[in-house]
N, C-alpha and C positions, 0 to 999 in steps of 0.2 A: 781373577781365573773366571775364564768363561768356558762355554761348552766346546769341546774338540780343542781346547790349548793344550800344549805338552806341559807338564806338570812333575818337578822332581824337587828332591831336597839335597843339595850340596852343603856340607858344614867345611867353611876354611879354617886352619888353623894357623898361626904365626907364632912361634917361638923364638926369640932373637938370642936366647940363653943355651945353655946346656939342657940334653935330653933329662925329662923331668920323669922318673920311673913311676908307674901305678897310678897314674892320673885318671880319674873318670870325667867321661863326657855326657852330661845330663842335657836330653832334648824333649821339651814337651810342646803340646799343643792345647791351647786354650779355647775352649769355643763355649759360648752361652755360660760362663762360669765353672764350666767342667774341665777337668785336666785329662790328658793321656799322655802316657810317657812311652817315648820309643827305646830300645827295638821292638818291645812287646805291643806297643799301641794299647796298653793296659790302663782302663779306667780307673784313676786315683780317689781313694776314700779317704779323706782328711782325717776322717774319727780313728781309723785303724791304721793308715799309712799303705795299706795293700793297695798295689797297683804303681808303685815308684818303681821305675826302672832306669838305668842308665848302661852306657858302653863302658867296657874296660878296654883301654887303650893297650893292645898287647905288648907295643914297643915303647910304651911311655908317650909323654909328649915330647916328639923329636924335634932337634934344632932345624930351624928352618920354617918354610911352610908346607902343609900338608892339606890335602882336599879328601873329605871322607863322604862319601855318597850314602845317607841314611834313608832315601827313598828313590828307588830306581824310576825313570820316568814312565809317565803313562798319558793316555789322553784323557781328560777331564771330560766326566760323564756327557752325554747329549741330550739328556732329560731336564733341561733348566725350565724353568718358567720365568726367570727373570728377575727373582728375587735377589737382592744384593744384601750379603752379610759380611761381617768382619770376624775374622780370627786372629789368633796371636801364639805365634813360635817363640819358646826362649830357650837359649843354648847357654850352656855354662861347663867351665871347667872346674872340678874340684880336687883337693889333694886326696891322697891316698885313704885318709881317713873320713873323708867326706864333711869335714869340719870346715873349711877354708876357700874361699873362692879364688882361682886363679885367674887373675886380669878382671876382665869385665863382664857382666851378665849381658847377653846378646838379646834384644828384643826385637821382632820381625813381625809388624801388624800387616796384615794380607786381606784380601777380600775375596769370595766367590759368588757366583750365582747358583741357585739351585731351583 
């Protein structure tokens, strides 16, 4: 991502089976070894667990394909000096008790200039 690029985050879900009620969607940003969890963008403290956050899917994980926008589009700031760095987004669907991963962990490595 470079200055003035449009940036947003959509999560594409695909469930070929029946609706699964109570599913949790976890989305985290990792940057320089630190984690922030959406939707609150709270910084995660691994010692206390504070900052962990997730989305409740009010209608469950519905059959078929669904797209959830978790970060509306915005223009990346134009105050960059050209230093490139990497960050990683993680996405996971968990059972209602958050003990089991549903499907696979999604990992998206991306980079930006600041």
